[in-house]
C-alpha positions as CSV (number, residue, x, y, z in Angstrom):
1,M,4.7,7.3,-20.1
2,P,1.1,6.4,-19.4
3,D,-1.2,4.9,-22.0
4,S,-3.7,7.2,-23.8
5,T,-6.8,5.2,-23.0
6,D,-10.3,6.7,-23.2
7,P,-12.5,4.9,-20.7
8,S,-15.7,6.3,-22.3
9,A,-14.7,5.1,-25.8
10,A,-17.0,2.7,-27.6
11,P,-15.7,-0.8,-28.4
12,A,-13.6,-1.1,-31.5
13,S,-15.4,-2.0,-34.7
14,Q,-14.5,-2.4,-38.4
15,H,-15.8,1.0,-39.2
16,P,-14.3,4.2,-37.7
17,E,-16.7,6.3,-35.6
18,R,-17.4,9.8,-36.9
19,R,-18.2,13.2,-35.5
20,R,-20.8,14.7,-37.8
21,E,-21.2,18.2,-36.5
22,P,-18.6,20.8,-37.6
23,L,-16.2,22.2,-35.0
24,E,-15.8,26.0,-34.7
25,G,-12.9,26.9,-36.9
26,Y,-12.3,23.3,-37.9
27,D,-14.7,22.7,-40.7
28,D,-12.2,20.3,-42.3
29,H,-12.7,18.0,-39.3
30,A,-16.5,17.9,-39.5
31,D,-16.4,14.3,-40.6
32,A,-13.2,13.4,-38.7
33,V,-12.4,9.9,-37.5
34,R,-12.6,9.7,-33.7
35,L,-9.2,8.3,-32.8
36,H,-8.8,6.6,-29.5
37,A,-7.2,3.5,-28.1
38,S,-10.2,1.2,-28.4
39,L,-10.6,2.0,-32.1
40,I,-7.2,0.6,-32.9
41,G,-8.0,-2.9,-31.5
42,D,-6.0,-6.0,-32.0
43,D,-5.7,-5.7,-35.8
44,P,-5.9,-2.1,-37.1
45,T,-5.2,-3.2,-40.8
46,A,-8.8,-2.7,-41.9
47,L,-9.0,0.6,-40.1
48,F,-5.9,1.9,-41.9
49,Q,-7.3,0.7,-45.3
50,E,-10.6,2.5,-44.7
51,M,-8.9,5.7,-43.6
52,R,-6.7,5.6,-46.6
53,R,-9.6,4.9,-49.0
54,E,-11.8,7.7,-47.6
55,H,-9.3,10.4,-46.6
56,G,-6.0,9.7,-48.3
57,P,-2.6,9.8,-46.6
58,V,-3.4,12.7,-44.2
59,V,-6.6,12.0,-42.1
60,P,-8.5,14.6,-40.1
61,V,-9.1,12.9,-36.7
62,L,-10.4,13.8,-33.2
63,L,-7.7,12.6,-30.8
64,D,-9.8,12.1,-27.7
65,G,-11.9,14.9,-28.9
66,M,-9.2,17.3,-30.1
67,P,-8.8,18.0,-33.8
68,V,-5.5,16.9,-35.2
69,W,-4.0,15.5,-38.4
70,Y,-3.1,11.8,-38.6
71,V,-0.3,11.2,-41.1
72,I,-0.7,7.6,-42.4
73,G,1.1,7.8,-45.8
74,Y,4.7,6.6,-46.0
75,R,5.8,9.3,-48.3
76,E,4.0,12.0,-46.3
77,L,5.4,10.8,-43.0
78,H,8.9,10.7,-44.5
79,H,8.4,14.3,-45.7
80,V,7.2,15.6,-42.3
81,T,10.0,14.0,-40.4
82,S,12.6,15.3,-42.9
83,Q,11.4,18.9,-42.6
84,P,12.0,20.1,-39.0
85,Q,11.9,23.7,-40.2
86,L,8.2,23.1,-41.2
87,F,7.1,20.7,-38.6
88,G,8.6,21.4,-35.1
89,R,8.9,19.2,-32.0
90,D,8.0,21.8,-29.3
91,P,4.4,21.2,-28.2
92,R,4.1,24.8,-27.0
93,R,3.5,25.6,-30.7
94,W,0.1,23.9,-30.5
95,N,-2.7,26.3,-31.3
96,L,-5.1,24.4,-29.1
97,Q,-2.9,24.0,-26.1
98,D,-5.0,26.4,-24.0
99,H,-8.2,24.5,-24.9
100,L,-7.1,21.1,-23.5
101,P,-9.3,19.7,-20.8
102,P,-7.4,19.0,-17.5
103,D,-8.1,15.3,-17.8
104,W,-7.3,14.9,-21.5
105,P,-5.8,11.4,-21.8
106,A,-2.9,12.3,-24.1
107,R,-1.8,15.4,-22.1
108,P,1.5,13.8,-20.9
109,Y,2.5,13.4,-24.5
110,V,2.0,17.1,-25.4
111,T,3.4,18.7,-22.2
112,W,6.7,20.4,-22.8
113,Q,9.6,19.2,-20.8
114,P,13.3,20.5,-20.8
115,S,14.5,17.3,-22.4
116,V,16.2,16.7,-25.7
117,M,12.9,15.2,-27.0
118,Y,11.3,18.7,-27.2
119,S,14.4,20.8,-28.1
120,E,14.9,22.2,-31.6
121,G,17.6,23.6,-33.9
122,A,21.1,24.0,-32.6
123,E,20.0,23.1,-29.1
124,H,18.7,19.8,-30.2
125,Q,21.8,19.0,-32.3
126,R,24.1,19.8,-29.3
127,R,22.3,17.5,-26.9
128,I,21.5,14.6,-29.3
129,G,25.1,14.7,-30.4
130,A,26.2,14.0,-26.8
131,I,23.8,11.1,-26.5
132,S,24.8,9.6,-29.8
133,D,28.6,9.8,-29.0
134,A,28.0,8.3,-25.6
135,L,26.0,5.4,-27.1
136,D,28.6,4.8,-29.8
137,S,31.2,4.2,-27.0
138,V,29.4,1.0,-26.0
139,D,31.4,-2.1,-27.0
140,R,29.0,-4.2,-29.0
141,T,30.5,-7.6,-28.0
142,E,30.5,-6.6,-24.4
143,L,26.9,-5.5,-24.6
144,A,25.9,-8.8,-26.1
145,L,27.6,-10.6,-23.2
146,I,25.8,-8.4,-20.6
147,C,22.5,-9.1,-22.3
148,E,23.1,-12.8,-22.4
149,Q,24.0,-13.0,-18.7
150,I,21.0,-10.9,-17.7
151,A,18.7,-13.1,-19.9
152,D,20.2,-16.3,-18.4
153,R,19.5,-15.1,-14.9
154,A,15.9,-14.1,-15.8
155,I,15.4,-17.6,-17.2
156,D,17.0,-19.2,-14.2
157,E,14.3,-17.6,-12.0
158,I,11.5,-19.2,-14.1
159,S,13.0,-22.4,-15.5
160,G,12.1,-24.7,-12.7
161,D,8.4,-23.8,-12.8
162,G,7.6,-25.1,-16.3
163,Q,5.3,-22.1,-17.0
164,T,5.4,-18.3,-17.0
165,D,4.3,-15.1,-18.6
166,L,7.0,-14.1,-21.0
167,I,5.9,-10.4,-20.9
168,S,6.0,-9.6,-17.2
169,Q,8.6,-12.2,-16.2
170,Y,11.0,-11.8,-19.2
171,A,10.5,-9.2,-21.9
172,D,9.6,-6.4,-19.3
173,R,12.6,-7.2,-17.1
174,I,15.6,-7.4,-19.4
175,P,16.1,-4.1,-21.2
176,A,15.9,-1.8,-18.1
177,Q,18.5,-4.0,-16.3
178,V,20.9,-3.7,-19.3
179,I,20.3,0.0,-19.8
180,T,20.7,1.1,-16.2
181,R,24.0,-0.9,-16.0
182,L,25.2,0.9,-19.2
183,F,24.6,4.2,-17.4
184,G,26.5,3.2,-14.4
185,L,23.8,2.9,-11.8
186,A,24.8,1.2,-8.5
187,E,23.8,-2.4,-8.2
188,T,21.8,-1.6,-5.1
189,D,19.7,0.9,-7.0
190,L,18.8,-1.4,-9.9
191,P,15.8,-3.4,-8.6
192,E,13.8,-0.3,-7.4
193,L,14.8,1.7,-10.5
194,V,13.6,-1.0,-12.9
195,E,10.4,-1.3,-11.0
196,D,9.9,2.5,-11.1
197,V,10.5,2.6,-14.9
198,N,7.7,0.0,-15.4
199,I,5.4,2.0,-13.1
200,V,5.9,5.2,-15.1
201,L,5.3,3.3,-18.4
202,G,2.1,1.8,-16.9
203,G,0.8,5.2,-15.9
204,G,-1.7,5.4,-13.0
205,E,-1.7,7.2,-9.7
206,E,1.8,5.9,-8.6
207,A,3.5,7.3,-11.7
208,P,4.3,10.8,-10.3
209,S,6.0,9.2,-7.2
210,A,8.0,6.9,-9.4
211,I,9.2,9.8,-11.5
212,T,10.3,11.6,-8.3
213,R,12.3,8.6,-7.2
214,I,13.9,8.2,-10.7
215,L,14.9,11.9,-10.6
216,E,16.5,11.5,-7.2
217,K,18.5,8.4,-8.3
218,V,19.7,10.0,-11.6
219,S,20.6,13.2,-9.9
220,R,22.7,11.3,-7.4
221,L,24.3,9.2,-10.2
222,I,25.4,12.4,-12.0
223,A,26.9,13.8,-8.8
224,D,28.8,10.5,-8.2
225,K,30.1,10.4,-11.8
226,R,31.3,14.0,-11.6
227,A,33.3,13.1,-8.5
228,L,34.5,9.7,-9.8
229,P,34.1,9.2,-13.6
230,G,33.9,5.7,-15.0
231,H,33.6,3.8,-18.3
232,D,29.8,4.3,-18.6
233,L,27.4,6.4,-20.6
234,T,26.8,9.0,-17.9
235,S,30.5,9.7,-17.6
236,H,30.9,10.0,-21.4
237,M,28.1,12.6,-21.5
238,L,29.5,14.6,-18.6
239,A,32.9,14.7,-20.4
240,H,31.4,15.6,-23.8
241,H,32.6,18.7,-25.5
242,A,29.0,19.9,-25.8
243,R,29.2,20.8,-22.1
244,I,25.8,19.4,-21.2
245,T,24.5,20.8,-17.9
246,D,23.5,18.6,-15.0
247,E,19.9,19.5,-15.4
248,E,20.0,18.7,-19.1
249,I,21.7,15.3,-18.4
250,V,19.1,14.4,-15.8
251,Q,16.3,15.0,-18.3
252,D,18.0,13.3,-21.2
253,L,19.1,10.2,-19.2
254,I,15.6,9.7,-17.9
255,M,14.1,10.1,-21.4
256,T,16.7,7.7,-22.9
257,M,16.3,5.1,-20.1
258,I,12.5,5.0,-20.3
259,S,12.1,5.1,-24.0
260,S,14.8,2.6,-24.6
261,H,13.3,0.1,-22.1
262,D,9.8,0.6,-23.4
263,N,10.7,0.1,-27.1
264,C,13.0,-2.9,-26.4
265,S,10.7,-4.8,-24.1
266,N,7.8,-4.4,-26.5
267,W,10.0,-5.5,-29.4
268,I,11.1,-8.6,-27.5
269,G,7.6,-9.5,-26.5
270,S,6.1,-9.1,-29.9
271,T,8.9,-11.1,-31.5
272,L,8.4,-14.0,-29.1
273,R,4.7,-13.9,-29.9
274,L,5.4,-14.0,-33.6
275,M,7.8,-16.9,-33.3
276,L,5.4,-18.9,-31.1
277,M,2.3,-18.5,-33.3
278,D,3.6,-18.3,-36.9
279,D,4.6,-21.5,-38.7
280,H,7.1,-19.6,-40.8
281,F,9.2,-18.7,-37.7
282,S,8.5,-21.6,-35.4
283,M,11.3,-23.7,-36.9
284,S,13.7,-21.6,-34.8
285,L,12.0,-23.0,-31.7
286,Q,13.7,-26.3,-32.6
287,G,17.1,-24.9,-31.8
288,G,17.8,-22.8,-34.9
289,R,18.4,-19.1,-35.0
290,S,18.3,-18.3,-38.7
291,S,14.9,-16.6,-38.6
292,V,15.3,-14.6,-35.4
293,G,16.6,-11.5,-37.3
294,E,13.8,-11.9,-39.8
295,A,11.2,-12.1,-37.1
296,L,12.6,-9.0,-35.3
297,N,12.4,-7.1,-38.6
298,D,8.9,-8.3,-39.4
299,V,7.7,-7.0,-36.0
300,L,9.2,-3.5,-36.8
301,W,7.1,-3.5,-40.0
302,K,3.8,-4.9,-38.7
303,D,3.7,-4.2,-34.9
304,P,6.3,-1.5,-34.2
305,P,6.8,-0.8,-30.5
306,T,5.7,2.8,-31.0
307,P,2.9,2.6,-33.5
308,N,2.0,6.3,-33.3
309,M,3.9,9.4,-32.3
310,P,2.1,12.6,-31.2
311,S,5.1,14.6,-32.1
312,R,4.9,17.4,-34.7
313,W,3.4,20.9,-34.8
314,A,3.3,23.1,-37.9
315,V,5.7,25.9,-37.8
316,Q,3.8,27.9,-40.5
317,D,0.8,27.5,-42.7
318,C,1.5,24.8,-45.3
319,E,-0.1,22.1,-47.5
320,L,0.4,18.4,-47.0
321,A,-1.2,15.9,-49.4
322,G,-3.7,18.5,-50.4
323,R,-4.7,19.3,-46.9
324,R,-4.4,22.8,-45.5
325,I,-2.3,22.7,-42.4
326,R,-2.4,25.8,-40.3
327,R,0.4,27.2,-38.1
328,G,0.3,25.4,-34.8
329,D,-1.8,22.4,-36.0
330,M,-0.8,19.1,-34.4
331,L,0.2,16.1,-36.5
332,V,0.2,12.5,-35.2
333,L,2.7,10.3,-37.0
334,G,1.1,7.0,-37.9
335,V,4.2,4.8,-38.0
336,A,2.3,1.5,-38.2
337,A,-0.1,2.8,-40.8
338,A,2.7,4.3,-42.9
339,N,4.5,0.9,-42.8
340,A,1.4,-0.7,-44.2
341,D,1.1,1.9,-47.0
342,P,0.4,-0.2,-50.2
343,Q,2.8,2.0,-52.1
344,V,5.6,0.6,-49.8
345,Q,4.1,-2.9,-49.0
346,P,2.0,-4.1,-52.0
347,A,-0.4,-6.8,-51.1
348,A,1.4,-9.2,-53.5
349,H,4.7,-8.6,-51.6
350,A,3.6,-8.2,-48.0
351,G,6.6,-10.1,-46.5
352,S,9.2,-7.8,-44.9
353,G,12.1,-10.1,-45.7
354,A,15.4,-8.1,-45.5
355,N,13.7,-4.8,-46.2
356,R,14.8,-2.3,-43.5
357,A,13.0,0.7,-44.9
358,H,10.4,0.7,-42.1
359,L,9.8,3.8,-39.9
360,A,9.8,2.0,-36.6
361,F,12.8,4.0,-35.4
362,G,11.4,7.3,-36.8
363,H,13.3,9.3,-39.4
364,G,15.2,12.5,-39.7
365,E,16.5,14.7,-36.9
366,Y,14.1,13.3,-34.3
367,G,14.5,9.6,-35.2
368,C,16.2,7.3,-32.7
369,P,19.8,8.6,-32.4
370,F,22.7,6.7,-33.9
371,P,23.5,4.0,-32.9
372,A,20.4,3.3,-30.7
373,P,18.6,1.1,-33.2
374,E,21.7,-1.1,-33.5
375,L,22.2,-1.4,-29.7
376,G,18.5,-2.1,-29.2
377,G,18.7,-4.8,-31.9
378,I,21.5,-6.5,-29.9
379,I,19.5,-6.4,-26.7
380,A,16.3,-7.8,-28.4
381,K,18.0,-10.4,-30.5
382,T,20.1,-11.7,-27.6
383,A,17.0,-11.9,-25.4
384,V,15.1,-13.9,-28.0
385,E,18.0,-16.2,-28.8
386,V,18.8,-17.0,-25.2
387,L,15.2,-18.0,-24.5
388,L,15.1,-20.2,-27.6
389,D,18.3,-21.9,-26.5
390,R,17.3,-22.4,-22.9
391,L,13.6,-23.3,-23.4
392,P,13.5,-25.0,-26.9
393,D,10.1,-26.7,-26.3
394,V,8.3,-23.6,-25.1
395,Y,4.8,-23.2,-26.4
396,L,1.7,-21.0,-26.0
397,T,-0.9,-22.1,-23.4
398,V,-3.7,-20.2,-25.2
399,K,-4.8,-19.9,-28.8
400,P,-3.1,-17.0,-30.6
401,D,-6.3,-15.1,-31.1
402,A,-6.7,-15.1,-27.3
403,L,-3.6,-12.9,-26.9
404,R,-4.5,-9.2,-26.2
405,W,-2.7,-6.0,-26.9
406,R,-2.7,-3.3,-24.2
407,P,-5.2,-0.6,-25.1
408,S,-3.0,2.3,-26.2
409,L,-2.5,4.5,-29.2
410,W,1.2,5.0,-28.4
411,V,2.7,1.6,-27.5
412,R,2.2,-1.8,-29.1
413,S,2.6,-4.2,-26.1
414,L,1.0,-7.5,-25.2
415,E,-0.9,-7.8,-21.9
416,A,0.5,-11.3,-21.4
417,L,2.2,-14.1,-23.2
418,P,1.5,-17.3,-21.2
419,V,3.7,-20.3,-22.0
420,R,4.7,-23.8,-20.8
421,F,7.9,-25.6,-21.2
422,S,9.9,-28.5,-19.7
423,P,11.3,-27.5,-16.3
424,T,15.1,-27.2,-16.3
425,V,17.8,-26.7,-13.8
426,P,19.2,-23.1,-13.4
427,T,22.6,-22.6,-15.0
428,G,23.8,-20.2,-12.4
429,R,25.2,-17.9,-15.1
430,G,24.9,-14.2,-14.8
431,P,26.8,-12.6,-11.9
432,S,25.0,-9.9,-10.0
433,N,27.5,-7.1,-10.9
434,I,27.9,-7.9,-14.6
435,W,28.8,-4.5,-15.8
436,N,31.3,-3.8,-12.9
437,A,32.8,-7.2,-13.3
438,S,33.4,-6.7,-17.0
439,R,35.2,-3.5,-16.3
């Protein structure tokens, strides 16, 4: 999905910008925080603290000019995601849907689509059940082997140069290759499909054409798997007792592919950044692996791949943390802000350690389906470990404070991660048809 970037937004500062004049019908947003990509900046910690101090756990904000509620309290976010009967997922509930400007930056995130992401009730349970059962059919040991071989091949392509960008040339390349193989895509379709997934995630004028090409490939994949089923996720979904239709599977496969790749690639990139710049984790660069899992978990707490989710609409009038929420009001879920809630992460105990209570994978009925977090963890952990094994002397070529995050409210992704290392000879590991060969 494209980033929600406001070109006219003022540069980020320590203090949130405010809209002073009241909005018609939204007096409670008269002093709302103007929430846009540039406000978040490289380190939103101070912003979250100020919001919490001045507004509490539920903040009135103007999302690119539209009044919404920003849920930044851990307990409040947990409540919202646990109550689908009060806070629905269908964006057609939004009471301001008809007032959106045509060029509103976040429009793609609030436009209803016939995918499992926007389904509710029994319909959602039926479709998410098929996805979960298909994912659970993946052999974890085999998945780790596939990831290792793909990561090895990616490093083979850069190892002789002695320098690279670990985002575009590594983190952004691995997950999509793994995921498309798991779904049974033909080897000849992989390069273009991976490129199209990245085009969609980057947004821009080429995104609609890329979506059309992805639709065509996935539709052809489903037809092929109906004719000749295999040991892949698509075949599992087609055979599922929920009787998912072809149209539903097309939508759900595309949603799963894109969101899985986006979250995994951002997770890998942010973890590599942390291990390259933080003394606590840099010992692993000397050949050890003991802290890779800890680094992965630390990223989920402090820089989750999806820091905000524009994903709930009030089903009825209600109250949340003393705020009057009207039927149809939109709530943005502040995952990164909730993870930083001092009630969960006191300043004196800021380290994440083995604590897995973060909200990076969401929560409740619309959280990442079981066992997606586990499978994503295998992909991310393997990618990081293979790089540390193959390039043990890798180091940043810029100062850590020179690294920049892409300007987006919805994804936490580095623009680049430039590194140098001692050139090595390619291993030749990683056959081109890993998934087929393993079957």
